[in-house]
Structure formats: C-alpha cells, structure tokens
C-alpha positions as CSV (number, residue, x, y, z in Angstrom):
1,M,91.2,98.4,108.5
2,K,90.0,98.3,104.8
3,I,86.2,98.4,104.0
4,G,84.7,96.5,101.1
5,I,81.1,96.0,99.9
6,G,79.3,92.9,99.1
7,L,77.6,93.0,95.5
8,P,74.1,92.0,95.7
9,T,74.2,89.1,93.5
10,T,72.4,86.9,96.0
11,I,69.5,88.7,96.4
12,R,66.5,87.5,94.7
13,G,65.3,89.2,91.6
14,V,68.3,91.6,91.3
15,Q,69.1,92.9,87.7
16,G,72.2,93.2,85.9
17,S,71.9,96.8,85.6
18,E,71.7,97.1,89.6
19,V,74.7,95.1,89.7
20,L,76.7,97.3,87.2
21,D,75.4,100.4,88.9
22,W,76.3,99.2,92.4
23,A,79.8,98.2,91.2
24,R,80.3,101.8,89.6
25,R,79.1,103.7,92.6
26,A,81.4,101.5,94.7
27,D,84.6,102.1,92.8
28,A,83.9,105.8,93.0
29,A,83.1,105.8,96.8
30,G,86.4,104.2,97.7
31,F,85.5,100.9,98.9
32,S,88.6,98.6,99.1
33,C,86.7,95.6,97.2
34,L,83.7,94.2,95.9
35,G,82.5,90.8,97.3
36,T,80.5,87.7,96.5
37,I,79.3,85.0,98.4
38,D,78.6,81.7,96.7
39,R,76.2,78.8,96.3
40,L,75.1,76.6,93.5
41,V,71.4,75.6,94.5
42,Y,69.8,79.1,94.6
43,A,68.9,82.1,92.5
44,N,72.1,83.9,92.6
45,Y,74.6,85.0,90.1
46,E,77.8,83.0,89.6
47,S,80.6,84.4,91.7
48,F,83.3,84.7,89.0
49,I,80.9,85.8,86.3
50,G,79.2,88.4,88.5
51,L,82.8,89.8,89.5
52,A,83.8,89.8,85.9
53,A,80.9,92.1,85.0
54,A,81.8,94.2,87.9
55,A,85.6,94.2,86.8
56,A,84.3,95.7,83.1
57,V,82.9,98.8,84.6
58,T,85.4,99.5,87.3
59,E,89.0,100.8,87.4
60,R,90.5,100.3,90.9
61,I,88.4,98.4,93.2
62,G,89.3,95.0,94.3
63,L,87.3,91.7,93.5
64,T,87.0,89.2,96.1
65,T,85.2,85.8,96.1
66,A,84.3,85.8,99.9
67,V,84.0,83.0,99.5
68,A,84.1,80.6,96.4
69,L,83.2,77.0,97.2
70,L,85.8,75.0,95.4
71,P,85.0,71.2,95.8
72,P,81.4,71.4,94.2
73,R,83.1,73.3,91.1
74,L,85.3,69.9,90.7
75,N,88.0,70.8,88.1
76,A,90.7,72.6,89.6
77,A,92.5,73.5,86.1
78,L,89.2,75.2,85.0
79,V,88.8,77.1,88.2
80,A,92.5,78.1,88.1
81,K,92.0,79.4,84.5
82,Q,88.5,81.3,85.1
83,A,90.3,82.9,88.3
84,A,93.6,83.8,86.4
85,T,91.4,85.1,83.4
86,L,89.6,87.5,85.8
87,H,92.7,88.5,87.6
88,H,94.5,89.1,84.4
89,L,91.6,91.0,82.8
90,S,91.1,93.4,85.7
91,G,94.7,94.2,86.2
92,G,95.5,92.3,89.0
93,R,92.5,92.6,91.2
94,L,91.4,89.2,92.2
95,V,91.6,88.1,95.6
96,L,90.3,84.1,95.7
97,G,88.5,83.6,98.8
98,A,87.9,79.8,99.0
99,A,86.1,77.1,101.3
100,V,84.8,73.8,101.1
101,G,81.2,74.4,101.5
102,G,78.6,73.0,103.9
103,R,75.2,72.5,101.8
104,P,74.6,68.7,100.8
105,D,72.5,70.3,97.7
106,D,75.2,71.9,96.3
107,F,77.3,68.8,96.0
108,E,74.7,66.7,95.0
109,A,73.8,69.1,92.0
110,S,77.2,69.2,90.9
111,G,78.1,65.5,91.3
112,A,80.8,66.0,93.9
113,D,81.5,64.1,96.9
114,F,80.4,65.8,99.9
115,E,82.0,63.6,102.7
116,G,85.4,64.1,100.8
117,R,85.2,67.8,100.1
118,G,88.1,68.6,102.6
119,R,90.6,66.3,100.8
120,R,89.3,67.6,97.4
121,M,89.8,71.2,98.5
122,D,93.5,70.5,99.6
123,E,93.8,68.7,96.1
124,M,92.4,71.6,94.1
125,L,94.2,74.3,96.0
126,D,97.7,72.4,95.3
127,D,96.9,71.9,91.7
128,M,95.8,75.6,91.3
129,E,99.0,76.8,92.8
130,R,101.0,75.0,90.5
131,I,99.0,76.2,87.3
132,W,99.3,79.6,88.3
133,A,103.2,79.1,88.8
134,G,103.1,78.2,85.2
135,E,103.7,74.3,85.4
136,K,103.4,72.7,81.9
137,R,100.4,70.7,81.3
138,G,100.4,69.8,77.5
139,H,102.0,70.3,74.1
140,A,101.1,74.0,74.2
141,G,102.7,74.3,77.7
142,A,101.1,76.0,80.9
143,I,97.4,76.8,81.5
144,G,97.1,80.6,81.0
145,P,96.8,83.4,81.1
146,D,100.4,83.8,82.7
147,V,99.9,85.1,86.1
148,S,103.1,83.6,87.6
149,A,104.5,86.9,88.4
150,N,101.5,88.1,90.2
151,P,99.1,85.2,90.9
152,P,95.8,85.9,92.6
153,S,96.0,86.3,96.5
154,V,94.2,83.4,98.4
155,L,92.2,83.6,101.3
156,V,90.8,80.5,102.9
157,G,87.4,80.5,104.7
158,G,86.1,78.1,107.3
159,Q,86.0,77.9,111.3
160,V,87.9,74.6,112.2
161,K,91.5,73.7,112.6
162,A,91.6,72.2,109.0
163,A,90.6,75.5,107.4
164,F,93.5,77.4,109.3
165,R,95.9,74.7,108.5
166,R,94.8,75.1,105.0
167,A,95.4,78.7,105.0
168,A,98.7,78.5,106.3
169,R,99.8,76.1,103.5
170,Y,98.0,77.3,100.5
171,G,96.8,80.9,101.3
172,D,97.9,84.5,102.4
173,G,95.4,84.5,105.1
174,W,91.6,83.7,106.2
175,I,88.4,85.1,105.7
176,S,85.5,84.7,108.3
177,G,82.1,84.1,107.1
178,G,80.4,86.0,109.7
179,G,79.8,86.1,113.5
180,T,80.7,88.5,116.1
181,A,83.9,90.6,116.3
182,E,84.8,88.6,119.4
183,M,84.3,85.2,117.5
184,F,86.7,86.8,114.9
185,S,89.3,87.7,117.4
186,D,89.6,84.1,118.6
187,A,89.9,82.7,115.2
188,R,92.6,85.3,114.2
189,E,94.5,83.7,117.1
190,A,94.3,80.2,115.7
191,L,95.2,81.5,112.4
192,Q,98.2,83.0,113.6
193,A,99.3,80.0,115.5
194,A,98.8,78.0,112.3
195,F,101.1,80.2,110.4
196,R,103.8,80.0,113.0
197,D,103.2,76.1,113.1
198,A,103.9,76.1,109.3
199,G,107.0,78.0,109.9
200,R,105.5,81.2,108.1
201,S,107.0,84.4,109.6
202,E,104.8,86.8,107.6
203,K,101.6,88.1,109.2
204,P,98.4,86.5,107.9
205,I,95.8,88.4,106.4
206,A,92.8,88.2,108.5
207,A,89.5,89.5,106.8
208,S,85.9,88.8,107.5
209,L,82.3,89.5,106.0
210,S,79.3,90.9,107.9
211,Y,75.9,91.9,106.8
212,F,74.0,95.4,106.8
213,S,71.0,97.2,106.0
214,L,70.4,100.8,105.8
215,D,67.0,100.3,104.1
216,A,63.7,102.1,105.0
217,D,62.6,99.1,107.2
218,P,65.9,97.2,107.8
219,E,64.2,94.2,109.9
220,K,61.6,93.6,107.3
221,Q,64.3,93.7,104.3
222,T,66.7,91.7,106.2
223,R,64.4,88.8,106.9
224,A,63.1,89.0,103.2
225,T,66.6,88.7,101.9
226,I,69.4,87.5,104.3
227,G,66.6,85.2,106.0
228,D,65.7,83.7,103.0
229,Y,69.0,83.0,101.7
230,Y,70.1,81.2,105.0
231,S,66.9,79.5,105.5
232,F,68.2,76.1,105.1
233,L,69.8,76.7,108.5
234,S,66.5,76.9,110.1
235,E,66.7,78.5,113.6
236,Y,70.2,79.6,112.9
237,A,68.8,81.9,110.0
238,G,67.2,84.1,112.7
239,M,70.4,84.5,114.5
240,I,71.9,85.8,111.3
241,V,69.1,88.0,110.6
242,D,69.4,89.3,114.2
243,G,72.9,90.0,113.7
244,T,72.6,92.0,110.8
245,A,73.8,95.6,111.6
246,K,70.7,97.8,110.9
247,G,70.7,101.5,110.7
248,E,74.1,103.8,110.7
249,D,74.5,103.5,114.3
250,E,75.0,99.7,114.1
251,V,76.8,99.7,111.1
252,R,79.3,102.0,112.7
253,E,79.6,100.0,115.7
254,R,80.2,97.0,113.7
255,V,83.0,98.5,111.7
256,R,84.4,99.9,115.0
257,A,84.2,96.5,116.7
258,F,86.1,94.7,113.8
259,A,88.7,97.3,113.7
260,E,89.4,97.2,117.3
261,H,89.8,93.2,117.2
262,G,92.4,93.3,114.5
263,C,90.5,92.9,111.2
264,D,92.4,94.0,108.1
265,E,89.2,93.8,105.9
266,L,85.7,94.0,106.8
267,I,83.4,93.2,103.6
268,L,79.8,94.5,104.3
269,F,77.0,92.6,102.3
270,P,73.6,94.3,101.7
271,A,70.2,93.2,102.5
272,S,69.0,94.9,99.3
273,S,69.9,95.2,95.7
274,D,69.1,99.1,95.6
275,P,72.2,100.9,94.5
276,E,71.4,103.7,96.8
277,Q,72.7,101.3,99.7
278,V,76.2,101.9,98.3
279,D,76.2,105.6,98.9
280,K,74.5,105.2,102.3
281,L,77.1,103.1,103.5
282,A,79.8,105.2,102.1
283,A,78.3,108.0,103.8
284,A,78.3,106.1,107.1
285,V,81.5,104.5,107.1
286,L,84.2,105.9,104.8
C-alpha cells in the first residue's frame, strides 16, 4: 500500500511558507502523494492552486485532489483546463479525485444547483473526458494543454451506489472520504462490483484518506482544527475527531488496518500545519 500525506491547506492560519516547506519535506521523505481536501466556504486554500504551489517546489511526489468538488465549480471546460495545466506543468503527477459535495453553502456561494449536483457531476466528468482526449471546441482547436496521451487519472469519491457507478463509467477507481478500514472494505467490494457490471476487467484503484495527529497534545490539536473544519456536521464532527489516529501507535495501526483491507493508497491528513509533522509521520510509517 502506498502512503501519501495531506497538505495542511485547510488548517486555519496556515502560512504559504509552511505549505511549501511541508511539500519539500514530503517529497524528500518518500510519501507517494500530497493531497488536498476541498470546500468553498471556509478559510482554506483552493485545491488546484495549493497543489500547483507544491508542484513548483517538488520533483517526484504525486499531487492528488482528495477530493475536488466539481459541481460548485460549474464550468467543466475551465476545470479541465486547470487540471490539465497542473498535470502538464508537473510532469504528469496529478490524480484528480472528484466528488459532488454535500454542503449547501458551497453551492449557494457559487450559484450552483444543490439538488441537481449528481447529474451535473456526470455531465462535467463526461465533458472533461472529451476535452482531455483533444476534442475540438473552436477555431483554435482543442482546449489545451494537450494531455491526450497521458490524461490525469480520475478517482471518484462518495459512498452511495451512484458514486461507484460513476467511478466505473468515468474513473480509474474510487477514493473514500474517511471512516474505518472495515467500512472501506465493504465499499471496495461495491466498487469492484460496479466495475464488473460496467464490463471493465481491470482492477479499480481503491484509495482512502484518514486523519492523524503526532502533535504534543493530539486530542487538543485535533479538536481545534479537524473539529473546526467539520463543525457543520454537529455531533458527527466529534466522531471524526475521535476517529483521528493520535500518536505513533494509533497511526501505525491505522496504516496496518487499511493495508490489510486492500487499500491501494492511504493519504493521511494532518491536524497541524507544523512541517515537523511530515518528518514524524515518515519516521512512524515509512
């Protein structure tokens, strides 16, 4: 199982210098990818721009949106161009994790239709697939840069049947937004069934994100940051905080459990923007 690390781009008060230092350390340490999580109405960095900054100071490490919310972004052609640009500039390192989103405020702020988000997600993925393949759109030809020979890999997020169907139609696999390794295992079986139903014989990628804290006071730090980020979920936010792997032993057990349940890549997201967390996590799990 590959192990990636999330950028601290959703930690309130994070500084650009911390993000860049974090990216450099993760690249040098040997993590498989840098990940971002996504929302509009929050004090976070935008996912594609955050990864572009990381790409500029790294050489090898993958760049994964885990996930980017497509329907609130409205314009499939613009998203396709942004993703293709990041992929091309970075030497083919982008993995586009994408999902519909579930917070009404993100949709209200962008002027998108919340109720029709699943349908719009399908439309956008279909359009982006054709754009990346080089379909002509005007006098100058296709929407570039040209990534037709090596488009970004697509992982679809979500826990409902439509997400697995969407992954089998448009993606290379699926990414879980959290939960236990046992929950991941059940969803992985649904993903594999969706690929079989779609007539696809290849093994789908099954990835997941999870949260960790190797801070001096991991309980306090997790409540202050991850708890704040998920506060819109009320009582469920406490479950996410409680489910964060705190300390080296819990982090190692989290990695072991996901590997045992067939996860291809686990991306561990931090509770702190301190770049020392990168070194501590590498020492614990790499």
